N, C-alpha and C positions, 0 to 999 in steps of 0.2 A: 504494500498498501503507500503510493507516494505522498508528499506533503499537501500538492493542492489538491487531493481528495479527501485526504485527512479535513484540508477547509473546508473546501466543499459539502460536508457531511453536518460538519460541525454546523456553519453556514447555515442550512437546510435545515436543519434539526433545530437552532433557533427561531427561524422564519415561521414555522409550524406550531413553535412553542407557543409565539406570541401573535400569530392569527387566530388561534385556539382558543388563548386566553382571552381576545377581542370577541371572539363568539360569546363564551361562555359572560363576557361583562355586558352583552348586553340584556341576561335574563337574571346577572345576579348581580347587586349593587357594591361599590368600589368602599371596603372597609374605611377606608379614608374620606370620602366626601360624601359618600351614604347614595352618591347616583350613578347609574347603568347606564353605559356604552349609547348613545344616539348616533350610531353612523351616516355618514349625509348621502342621501339618496343617489344625486349625479354624479357625485366622485367615485361611490363605488358600483353604479353598471356602467359609467366609462374606464375603471379600473378593469372591470371584468373584461371589457373587450381586447383594450388597448393592453393588457399583459396577457395576455394568449400569444397578440401580435408581435408585440415588443421579444416576447421569450424567443418564439420561433424565429424571428429576425437572428436575434442574440447566437441561437444555435446555429443556424445557416455560417454564420463568421467563423465555425469551428467550434467554438469556446461548449463542451459542454458541462464540465464538470459544475463551473461559476453560474451554469443558468440554473444550477440546480433552487438557489432560491425563488428565480421568475418562477418554473414551476408550480413550486411549492404557494406563492402568491398566488395565482391564478387559480388555483384549485381551489384556496380557503377565501379568495375574493368575492369569487362567484356567490357562494354561502352567505355571505356578509350583505351583498348585494339583494340576494333574496328577501332575507330577514330585513332590509331598512325600507324596504316595501309598509310593511306594517312598524316597523319599531326607529323610523329614523327620524333625524332631527329637522324640525321646523314645516315648515312650510315650502312647495317649491316655491324659489324668490328668480328673479332678472338676471343676477350672478348664475345659476345655475342654467339656465338656456342659454347665455350667453357663450358658456365654458362647452357645453353640450355642444351648437352649434359650430367653435372650435374646432372641437373635436370632428367633429363628423369630417369637416375640410381636411384635415390631417389625413385623417382614414381615407381619401381619397387621393392623396399623393400615393399614401402607402398600394392601393390597386393599380395609380398608374405605373408604380417604378418596380424593377425585379430584382435591384441590387441591393443585398444585403444591409448594409450600411448605409443606406441614402434610408431605408424602408427601418430600420432603428433608429434615426434620426427624427423620422416623422410622427413613428412610434412615442419617442419619447417628448415629444410637443404637443402630442395629443395629450400624453400620460400626465402632463404639466398643466391645459388645461385643467383635469379631473381633478389636480390637488388643491385651487385656487376654492373652491368652497370649504374645503375641508380646512384648508390653514385658516381662511376665515372666520369658522367654527370655532376653534380653540382658541384663536386668539379671541376672541369673545369670550366664549364659555369652557375652558380648559376641563373642565368636569365631565364635559359631553363626549371626552377619551377617557381610552386607559394608560394612566402613565405606566405603569409594568410593559404592556403590549407595545406599546412607539418605544419603549428604551429597548426592549429587547430586540429589536426592530434594526434600530440605530446599530446595537454592538453585533447585529447579524451581519448589515453593511460594511462596518467592517472587517470582520473576520472575511466577508470574502473574497478578499480582496487576494487573499491567502492562496485563493482556488484556482487565482488564473494559470495557466500552464502555460502560453504562450502570450505577452502584453500587446496590443495592437489598439490603435485608432478607439476600434469598436470597444475593447475592454475598458479604457481607459474613462471614455464616455459613459456607457453604461453604469458602469460601476460608482465613480463620482455623482451621478444624477440619481442613484439611488440613496444614497449616502447622505445629500446633500439635502431634500427634500425631504426625507423623514427626519432627520435633524431637526430642520424648522419646523415642521409637525409637534417632533415631540420637545421642542422647545418652549412652543405657544404653552404646552401642558405643562411644563414642570415651571415655570417663572413667570407667565403670567396671571393675573389676578382676574376674577371673573369680574368683566363691566356689566352684566345684567344678570335679570334672575331667569333660568332657565324656562324657556317657553314650553 
């Protein structure tokens, strides 16, 4: 067993733990805040589609082991997206609509091109549109997401850098993006005080 494989297995296990804990927190209140997780509907439905595209594109660039995190994400995010229909945060707002339209636009790029790196970039842009509602939500109401789940996700993204067997532009862009966006969300949960009462 080589070192990238060890890191890849560890990162994938951490993501599975964090995502399964996120699912659990939809039903079981956090002992610290007394609140349950309320996922953003637009975020998780955009992510459910995009994670599948992004992971497939990343695998097509030749990286298999470090794509395990993406595979784990894809499976669990679909479950959260389905649960968000019933347990999601607030109402559908204009921001959700704008982000969804932006995501659809970049999905069109994914369909138009067959180059794995271009598809990966288009997928990341689409994924970023999906992140905006959740980033806004946690910076307004950090108790609407699980601190433990997102913290483990950030750690898993760091560990996943060790799973890369051959570094390329795709590896740097994909892994750096995952770390950046998850760190932004986790920072909101950890360091921002709630600005309003939960709806």
